[in-house]
VOSE-804918 format. One record per residue: residue number from 1; residue in three letters; chain; x, y, z of N, C-alpha, C in turn. Coordinates in nm, 2 decimals. Atoms other than C-alpha are relative to their C-alpha. Layout:
N
+-----+------+-----+--------+--------+--------+--------+--------+--------+--------+--------+--------+
: seq : type : mol :    n.u :    n.v :    n.w :   ca.u :   ca.v :   ca.w :    c.u :    c.v :    c.w :
+-----+------+-----+--------+--------+--------+--------+--------+--------+--------+--------+--------+
: NUM :  ALA :   A :      X :      Y :      Z :      X :      Y :      Z :      X :      Y :      Z :
...
+-----+------+-----+--------+--------+--------+--------+--------+--------+--------+--------+--------+
//
This chain:
120
+-----+------+-----+--------+--------+--------+--------+--------+--------+--------+--------+--------+
: seq : type : mol :    n.u :    n.v :    n.w :   ca.u :   ca.v :   ca.w :    c.u :    c.v :    c.w :
+-----+------+-----+--------+--------+--------+--------+--------+--------+--------+--------+--------+
:   1 :  MET :   A :   0.07 :  -0.12 :   0.01 :   3.00 :   3.47 :   1.46 :  -0.02 :   0.05 :  -0.14 :
:   2 :  ILE :   A :   0.00 :  -0.05 :   0.13 :   3.08 :   3.55 :   1.10 :  -0.11 :  -0.08 :  -0.08 :
:   3 :  LYS :   A :   0.10 :   0.08 :   0.06 :   2.86 :   3.26 :   0.98 :  -0.14 :   0.05 :   0.03 :
:   4 :  ILE :   A :   0.13 :  -0.05 :  -0.04 :   2.56 :   3.39 :   1.18 :  -0.03 :   0.13 :  -0.07 :
:   5 :  ASN :   A :   0.02 :  -0.13 :   0.07 :   2.61 :   3.74 :   1.04 :  -0.03 :  -0.01 :  -0.15 :
:   6 :  VAL :   A :   0.02 :   0.03 :   0.15 :   2.63 :   3.61 :   0.68 :  -0.14 :  -0.05 :  -0.02 :
:   7 :  LEU :   A :   0.14 :   0.06 :   0.01 :   2.31 :   3.40 :   0.74 :  -0.10 :   0.11 :   0.02 :
:   8 :  ASN :   A :   0.09 :  -0.11 :  -0.03 :   2.14 :   3.71 :   0.89 :  -0.01 :   0.09 :  -0.12 :
:   9 :  PHE :   A :   0.00 :  -0.08 :   0.11 :   2.24 :   3.91 :   0.59 :  -0.07 :  -0.06 :  -0.12 :
:  10 :  VAL :   A :   0.08 :   0.07 :   0.10 :   2.11 :   3.65 :   0.35 :  -0.14 :   0.00 :   0.02 :
:  11 :  LEU :   A :   0.15 :   0.00 :  -0.03 :   1.78 :   3.62 :   0.53 :  -0.05 :   0.15 :  -0.02 :
:  12 :  SER :   A :   0.04 :  -0.14 :   0.02 :   1.76 :   4.01 :   0.53 :  -0.02 :   0.03 :  -0.15 :
:  13 :  VAL :   A :   0.02 :  -0.03 :   0.14 :   1.81 :   4.02 :   0.16 :  -0.12 :  -0.07 :  -0.06 :
:  14 :  ILE :   A :   0.11 :   0.08 :   0.05 :   1.56 :   3.74 :   0.10 :  -0.13 :   0.07 :   0.04 :
:  15 :  ILE :   A :   0.12 :  -0.06 :  -0.05 :   1.30 :   3.91 :   0.32 :  -0.03 :   0.14 :  -0.07 :
:  16 :  SER :   A :   0.02 :  -0.13 :   0.07 :   1.36 :   4.26 :   0.17 :  -0.03 :  -0.01 :  -0.15 :
:  17 :  SER :   A :   0.03 :   0.02 :   0.14 :   1.34 :   4.12 :  -0.18 :  -0.14 :  -0.06 :  -0.02 :
:  18 :  ASN :   A :   0.14 :   0.05 :   0.01 :   0.99 :   3.98 :  -0.10 :   0.00 :  -0.14 :  -0.06 :
:  19 :  VAL :   A :  -0.02 :   0.14 :   0.06 :   1.11 :   3.62 :  -0.19 :  -0.02 :  -0.09 :   0.12 :
:  20 :  CYS :   A :   0.02 :   0.10 :  -0.10 :   0.99 :   3.32 :   0.01 :   0.11 :  -0.10 :  -0.01 :
:  21 :  ALA :   A :  -0.11 :   0.10 :   0.01 :   1.27 :   3.09 :   0.10 :   0.01 :  -0.08 :   0.13 :
:  22 :  GLU :   A :  -0.02 :   0.08 :  -0.11 :   1.36 :   2.81 :   0.33 :   0.15 :  -0.04 :   0.00 :
:  23 :  ILE :   A :  -0.14 :   0.05 :   0.00 :   1.71 :   2.71 :   0.45 :   0.00 :  -0.13 :   0.08 :
:  24 :  TYR :   A :  -0.01 :   0.13 :  -0.06 :   1.79 :   2.35 :   0.54 :   0.13 :  -0.02 :   0.06 :
:  25 :  GLN :   A :  -0.13 :   0.02 :  -0.07 :   2.05 :   2.26 :   0.80 :   0.00 :  -0.15 :   0.05 :
:  26 :  ASP :   A :  -0.02 :   0.14 :  -0.06 :   2.20 :   1.93 :   0.92 :  -0.02 :   0.01 :   0.15 :
:  27 :  LYS :   A :   0.02 :   0.01 :  -0.14 :   2.18 :   1.82 :   1.28 :   0.10 :   0.09 :   0.08 :
:  28 :  ASN :   A :  -0.10 :  -0.08 :  -0.07 :   2.49 :   2.03 :   1.36 :  -0.02 :   0.15 :  -0.04 :
:  29 :  GLY :   A :   0.03 :  -0.14 :   0.03 :   2.33 :   2.35 :   1.22 :   0.07 :   0.05 :  -0.13 :
:  30 :  GLN :   A :  -0.07 :  -0.05 :   0.12 :   2.54 :   2.36 :   0.90 :  -0.11 :   0.00 :  -0.12 :
:  31 :  VAL :   A :   0.09 :  -0.01 :   0.12 :   2.35 :   2.48 :   0.59 :   0.03 :  -0.10 :  -0.10 :
:  32 :  ILE :   A :  -0.03 :   0.10 :   0.10 :   2.31 :   2.20 :   0.34 :  -0.08 :   0.03 :  -0.13 :
:  33 :  GLY :   A :   0.07 :  -0.03 :   0.12 :   2.07 :   2.36 :   0.10 :  -0.11 :   0.10 :   0.03 :
:  34 :  SER :   A :   0.11 :  -0.10 :  -0.01 :   1.78 :   2.60 :   0.04 :  -0.10 :  -0.01 :  -0.11 :
:  35 :  THR :   A :   0.10 :  -0.02 :   0.11 :   1.47 :   2.67 :  -0.16 :  -0.04 :   0.14 :  -0.01 :
:  36 :  ARG :   A :   0.06 :  -0.14 :   0.02 :   1.33 :   2.99 :  -0.30 :  -0.11 :  -0.01 :  -0.10 :
:  37 :  THR :   A :   0.11 :   0.00 :   0.10 :   1.03 :   3.08 :  -0.50 :   0.04 :   0.08 :  -0.12 :
:  38 :  GLY :   A :  -0.03 :  -0.07 :   0.12 :   1.08 :   3.17 :  -0.86 :  -0.10 :   0.10 :  -0.04 :
:  39 :  SER :   A :   0.09 :  -0.10 :   0.05 :   0.91 :   3.45 :  -1.05 :  -0.13 :  -0.05 :  -0.06 :
:  40 :  HIS :   A :   0.13 :   0.06 :   0.05 :   0.65 :   3.21 :  -1.19 :  -0.07 :  -0.09 :   0.10 :
:  41 :  GLY :   A :   0.06 :   0.08 :  -0.11 :   0.57 :   3.05 :  -0.85 :   0.06 :  -0.13 :   0.02 :
:  42 :  GLU :   A :  -0.06 :   0.13 :  -0.01 :   0.79 :   2.75 :  -0.90 :   0.09 :   0.00 :   0.12 :
:  43 :  THR :   A :  -0.09 :   0.02 :  -0.11 :   1.00 :   2.62 :  -0.61 :   0.14 :  -0.04 :  -0.06 :
:  44 :  ILE :   A :  -0.14 :   0.02 :   0.05 :   1.38 :   2.63 :  -0.69 :   0.08 :  -0.06 :   0.12 :
:  45 :  TYR :   A :  -0.08 :   0.06 :  -0.10 :   1.61 :   2.40 :  -0.50 :   0.15 :   0.03 :  -0.02 :
:  46 :  LEU :   A :  -0.14 :  -0.03 :   0.01 :   1.97 :   2.50 :  -0.43 :   0.08 :  -0.08 :   0.09 :
:  47 :  ASN :   A :  -0.09 :   0.07 :  -0.10 :   2.27 :   2.32 :  -0.28 :   0.06 :   0.10 :   0.09 :
:  48 :  LYS :   A :  -0.05 :  -0.09 :  -0.10 :   2.47 :   2.47 :   0.00 :   0.09 :   0.11 :  -0.06 :
:  49 :  SER :   A :  -0.08 :  -0.11 :   0.07 :   2.68 :   2.67 :  -0.25 :  -0.09 :   0.10 :  -0.08 :
:  50 :  GLY :   A :   0.10 :  -0.09 :   0.07 :   2.36 :   2.83 :  -0.39 :  -0.02 :  -0.03 :  -0.15 :
:  51 :  GLN :   A :   0.02 :   0.04 :   0.14 :   2.37 :   2.64 :  -0.72 :  -0.13 :  -0.07 :  -0.01 :
:  52 :  VAL :   A :   0.13 :   0.07 :   0.03 :   2.04 :   2.53 :  -0.87 :   0.02 :  -0.14 :  -0.02 :
:  53 :  ILE :   A :   0.00 :   0.14 :   0.03 :   1.99 :   2.16 :  -0.85 :  -0.13 :  -0.06 :  -0.05 :
:  54 :  GLY :   A :   0.13 :   0.05 :   0.05 :   1.63 :   2.13 :  -0.95 :  -0.11 :   0.10 :   0.04 :
:  55 :  SER :   A :   0.12 :  -0.09 :  -0.03 :   1.28 :   2.28 :  -0.93 :  -0.13 :  -0.09 :  -0.01 :
:  56 :  THR :   A :   0.13 :   0.06 :   0.01 :   0.92 :   2.19 :  -0.90 :  -0.10 :   0.12 :  -0.05 :
:  57 :  ARG :   A :   0.10 :  -0.09 :   0.04 :   0.62 :   2.36 :  -1.06 :  -0.14 :  -0.07 :   0.00 :
:  58 :  THR :   A :   0.14 :   0.06 :   0.01 :   0.24 :   2.30 :  -1.07 :  -0.04 :   0.00 :  -0.14 :
:  59 :  GLY :   A :   0.05 :   0.02 :   0.14 :   0.10 :   2.16 :  -1.39 :  -0.14 :   0.05 :  -0.01 :
:  60 :  SER :   A :   0.14 :  -0.05 :   0.03 :  -0.23 :   2.26 :  -1.55 :  -0.11 :  -0.08 :   0.06 :
:  61 :  HIS :   A :   0.10 :   0.09 :  -0.06 :  -0.41 :   1.97 :  -1.38 :   0.02 :  -0.01 :   0.15 :
:  62 :  GLY :   A :  -0.03 :   0.00 :  -0.14 :  -0.27 :   2.05 :  -1.03 :   0.11 :  -0.09 :   0.04 :
:  63 :  GLU :   A :  -0.11 :   0.10 :  -0.04 :   0.00 :   1.79 :  -1.04 :   0.13 :   0.08 :   0.02 :
:  64 :  THR :   A :  -0.13 :  -0.05 :  -0.02 :   0.35 :   1.86 :  -0.92 :   0.10 :  -0.05 :  -0.10 :
:  65 :  ILE :   A :  -0.10 :   0.04 :   0.10 :   0.62 :   1.85 :  -1.19 :   0.14 :   0.02 :   0.05 :
:  66 :  TYR :   A :  -0.14 :  -0.01 :  -0.04 :   0.98 :   1.78 :  -1.10 :   0.09 :   0.02 :  -0.12 :
:  67 :  LEU :   A :  -0.09 :  -0.02 :   0.11 :   1.26 :   1.92 :  -1.31 :   0.14 :   0.00 :   0.05 :
:  68 :  ASN :   A :  -0.14 :   0.00 :  -0.04 :   1.64 :   1.89 :  -1.30 :   0.05 :   0.14 :  -0.02 :
:  69 :  GLN :   A :  -0.06 :  -0.13 :   0.01 :   1.88 :   2.18 :  -1.30 :   0.00 :   0.06 :  -0.14 :
:  70 :  ASN :   A :   0.01 :  -0.05 :   0.14 :   1.85 :   2.21 :  -1.68 :  -0.14 :   0.03 :  -0.04 :
:  71 :  GLY :   A :   0.14 :  -0.02 :   0.04 :   1.47 :   2.24 :  -1.67 :  -0.07 :  -0.11 :  -0.06 :
:  72 :  GLN :   A :   0.06 :   0.12 :   0.07 :   1.41 :   1.89 :  -1.81 :  -0.09 :  -0.07 :   0.11 :
:  73 :  VAL :   A :   0.10 :   0.07 :  -0.09 :   1.11 :   1.70 :  -1.66 :   0.07 :  -0.13 :   0.04 :
:  74 :  THR :   A :  -0.05 :   0.13 :  -0.05 :   1.23 :   1.41 :  -1.44 :  -0.11 :  -0.08 :   0.06 :
:  75 :  GLY :   A :   0.11 :   0.07 :  -0.05 :   0.89 :   1.31 :  -1.30 :  -0.11 :   0.09 :   0.05 :
:  76 :  SER :   A :   0.12 :  -0.08 :  -0.04 :   0.56 :   1.42 :  -1.15 :  -0.07 :  -0.07 :   0.12 :
:  77 :  ALA :   A :   0.08 :   0.06 :  -0.11 :   0.32 :   1.36 :  -0.86 :  -0.14 :   0.06 :  -0.01 :
:  78 :  ARG :   A :   0.14 :  -0.05 :   0.01 :  -0.06 :   1.38 :  -0.86 :  -0.07 :  -0.06 :   0.12 :
:  79 :  THR :   A :   0.07 :   0.04 :  -0.12 :  -0.30 :   1.35 :  -0.57 :  -0.14 :  -0.03 :  -0.05 :
:  80 :  GLY :   A :   0.13 :   0.05 :   0.03 :  -0.62 :   1.15 :  -0.62 :  -0.11 :   0.05 :   0.09 :
:  81 :  SER :   A :   0.11 :  -0.04 :  -0.08 :  -0.96 :   1.21 :  -0.48 :   0.00 :  -0.06 :   0.14 :
:  82 :  ASN :   A :   0.00 :   0.07 :  -0.13 :  -0.89 :   0.97 :  -0.20 :   0.12 :   0.05 :   0.08 :
:  83 :  GLY :   A :  -0.11 :  -0.06 :  -0.08 :  -0.59 :   1.18 :  -0.09 :   0.14 :  -0.07 :  -0.02 :
:  84 :  GLU :   A :  -0.12 :   0.07 :   0.02 :  -0.33 :   0.93 :  -0.21 :   0.08 :   0.07 :  -0.11 :
:  85 :  THR :   A :  -0.09 :  -0.07 :   0.10 :  -0.03 :   1.08 :  -0.39 :   0.07 :  -0.11 :  -0.08 :
:  86 :  THR :   A :  -0.07 :   0.09 :   0.09 :   0.10 :   0.89 :  -0.69 :   0.11 :   0.06 :  -0.07 :
:  87 :  TYR :   A :  -0.12 :  -0.05 :   0.06 :   0.45 :   0.94 :  -0.82 :   0.03 :  -0.07 :  -0.13 :
:  88 :  LEU :   A :  -0.02 :   0.05 :   0.14 :   0.53 :   0.90 :  -1.19 :   0.14 :   0.04 :  -0.05 :
:  89 :  ASN :   A :  -0.13 :  -0.04 :   0.06 :   0.86 :   0.90 :  -1.39 :  -0.03 :   0.09 :  -0.12 :
:  90 :  LYS :   A :   0.02 :  -0.10 :   0.10 :   0.92 :   1.13 :  -1.68 :  -0.08 :  -0.06 :  -0.12 :
:  91 :  SER :   A :   0.08 :   0.06 :   0.10 :   0.74 :   0.88 :  -1.91 :  -0.15 :  -0.02 :   0.04 :
:  92 :  GLY :   A :   0.13 :   0.01 :  -0.05 :   0.43 :   0.89 :  -1.70 :  -0.04 :  -0.13 :   0.06 :
:  93 :  GLN :   A :   0.02 :   0.13 :  -0.07 :   0.47 :   0.54 :  -1.55 :   0.01 :   0.01 :   0.15 :
:  94 :  VAL :   A :   0.00 :  -0.01 :  -0.14 :   0.38 :   0.50 :  -1.19 :   0.12 :  -0.07 :   0.06 :
:  95 :  THR :   A :  -0.12 :   0.05 :  -0.07 :   0.69 :   0.45 :  -0.97 :  -0.03 :  -0.03 :   0.15 :
:  96 :  GLY :   A :   0.03 :   0.02 :  -0.14 :   0.52 :   0.46 :  -0.63 :  -0.11 :   0.09 :   0.05 :
:  97 :  SER :   A :   0.11 :  -0.08 :  -0.06 :   0.26 :   0.62 :  -0.40 :   0.02 :   0.02 :   0.15 :
:  98 :  ALA :   A :   0.00 :  -0.03 :  -0.15 :   0.20 :   0.76 :  -0.05 :  -0.14 :   0.03 :   0.04 :
:  99 :  ARG :   A :   0.13 :  -0.03 :  -0.05 :  -0.10 :   0.77 :   0.16 :   0.01 :   0.03 :   0.15 :
: 100 :  THR :   A :  -0.01 :  -0.04 :  -0.14 :  -0.16 :   0.93 :   0.50 :  -0.13 :  -0.04 :   0.07 :
: 101 :  ASP :   A :   0.12 :   0.05 :  -0.07 :  -0.40 :   0.77 :   0.75 :  -0.06 :   0.11 :   0.10 :
: 102 :  SER :   A :   0.07 :  -0.09 :  -0.09 :  -0.63 :   0.94 :   1.01 :   0.09 :   0.04 :   0.12 :
: 103 :  HIS :   A :  -0.09 :  -0.03 :  -0.11 :  -0.35 :   0.93 :   1.27 :   0.12 :   0.08 :  -0.04 :
: 104 :  GLY :   A :  -0.11 :  -0.07 :   0.05 :  -0.11 :   1.12 :   1.05 :   0.12 :  -0.08 :  -0.04 :
: 105 :  GLU :   A :  -0.11 :   0.08 :   0.04 :   0.11 :   0.83 :   0.96 :  -0.01 :  -0.02 :  -0.15 :
: 106 :  THR :   A :   0.00 :   0.01 :   0.14 :   0.22 :   0.83 :   0.60 :   0.07 :  -0.13 :  -0.04 :
: 107 :  THR :   A :  -0.05 :   0.13 :   0.04 :   0.28 :   0.49 :   0.43 :   0.04 :   0.02 :  -0.15 :
: 108 :  TYR :   A :  -0.05 :  -0.01 :   0.13 :   0.49 :   0.47 :   0.12 :   0.00 :  -0.14 :  -0.07 :
: 109 :  LEU :   A :   0.01 :   0.13 :   0.08 :   0.43 :   0.20 :  -0.15 :   0.08 :   0.00 :  -0.13 :
: 110 :  ASN :   A :  -0.07 :   0.01 :   0.13 :   0.62 :   0.08 :  -0.45 :  -0.10 :  -0.01 :  -0.11 :
: 111 :  LYS :   A :   0.09 :   0.00 :   0.12 :   0.47 :   0.06 :  -0.80 :  -0.10 :  -0.11 :   0.00 :
: 112 :  ASN :   A :   0.09 :   0.12 :   0.00 :   0.32 :  -0.28 :  -0.72 :  -0.10 :   0.01 :   0.12 :
: 113 :  GLY :   A :   0.09 :  -0.02 :  -0.11 :   0.14 :  -0.14 :  -0.41 :   0.05 :  -0.06 :   0.13 :
: 114 :  GLN :   A :  -0.06 :   0.06 :  -0.12 :   0.37 :  -0.31 :  -0.16 :   0.06 :   0.11 :   0.09 :
: 115 :  VAL :   A :  -0.06 :  -0.10 :  -0.09 :   0.46 :  -0.11 :   0.15 :   0.15 :  -0.01 :   0.01 :
: 116 :  ILE :   A :  -0.15 :   0.00 :  -0.01 :   0.82 :   0.00 :   0.15 :   0.05 :   0.09 :   0.11 :
: 117 :  GLY :   A :  -0.04 :  -0.08 :  -0.11 :   0.82 :   0.24 :   0.44 :  -0.11 :   0.08 :   0.05 :
: 118 :  SER :   A :   0.10 :  -0.09 :  -0.06 :   0.63 :   0.48 :   0.67 :   0.07 :   0.11 :   0.07 :
: 119 :  LYS :   A :  -0.05 :  -0.11 :  -0.08 :   0.67 :   0.80 :   0.86 :  -0.12 :   0.05 :   0.09 :
: 120 :  LYS :   A :   0.10 :  -0.05 :  -0.09 :   0.49 :   0.92 :   1.17 :   0.01 :   0.14 :   0.02 :
+-----+------+-----+--------+--------+--------+--------+--------+--------+--------+--------+--------+
//
């Protein structure tokens, strides 16, 4: 009961602070992390203890930029006109991509274009 009350308190504070947040739980309902929106619109990722572990922000060309807990760029993702998302490392080299077909299945490819997985 205490865990639920604490969670309700946290959610109340988040809602009353006008901050958008998501809480992630494992299959047993234990909180494993969360996200919140920063003052500049960035998404901040936190571990279960509430410590910042990274963030994402939108770049000037619409790409998603990934940062570590120190704010250093670790990579990025951009979506092409064909809807395919390309992932790049911090040096701008392609590391992989993802595309979603008309049935909603997402296929993941490595940097050479070989399929390495999928999600329905």
